[in-house]
C-alpha angles and dihedrals in degrees: 000000000000129000119231112271103217131169089259091057094050105033124110113230103186098083137171101228135183139219118226092232096056117114108263090229091056087050092052088048087052093051091049094044093052094037095232128138097222147350138212118255115222137170125236091279093052093252107157111244102170144291133287114204146168085264088061091048087063089057088052091052093048098044092047090051098043110018105025091223113227095231139044096194113126095234092069090062106031125108111243099177099071128148112247133185137207128242090256097054109125129227093261094050091051090045091055094051091051091047095049098042138049090238116130092188136027122209113225109222129193113185093341091308125119107242100164148320139243124207126198089254091053090055093046092051089051095049092046090049090052093048091045094053096041116114090228138345095250091063089047092054092046088053094049090045091055091055091048089054091058088055090049087223126114120242105251 
């Protein structure tokens, strides 16, 4: 039978992270250098503070051009209201968040600390692997249905 696919099983733990005090143009350089669309912002104790993404970079561009923003610290541009998940979030819970939001990645948090991150692609890879290694599709659907029943919500 299947093993439970939880966030802790799927998440990536080697992350590019940013400090809220870093210069926003250095943060943009880091995103470009690592070819990533966003990165978590954490403090010195790894407490999750928010996200900085390509979308935030558009704000930097516009505010630099039109308003000559008084600061270039990252904290002025990062998103602080970001959906997060715990290590025990299951695949369907994660999939629902991705479906219902514009998030491309979800920080995985344990006691306010960033412990990992799951992207849409990470989740798709895990689901694809599960489907590819399943003995048959019917047993896979039964497994997913059992997870959905625990949430008391139908699979849409």
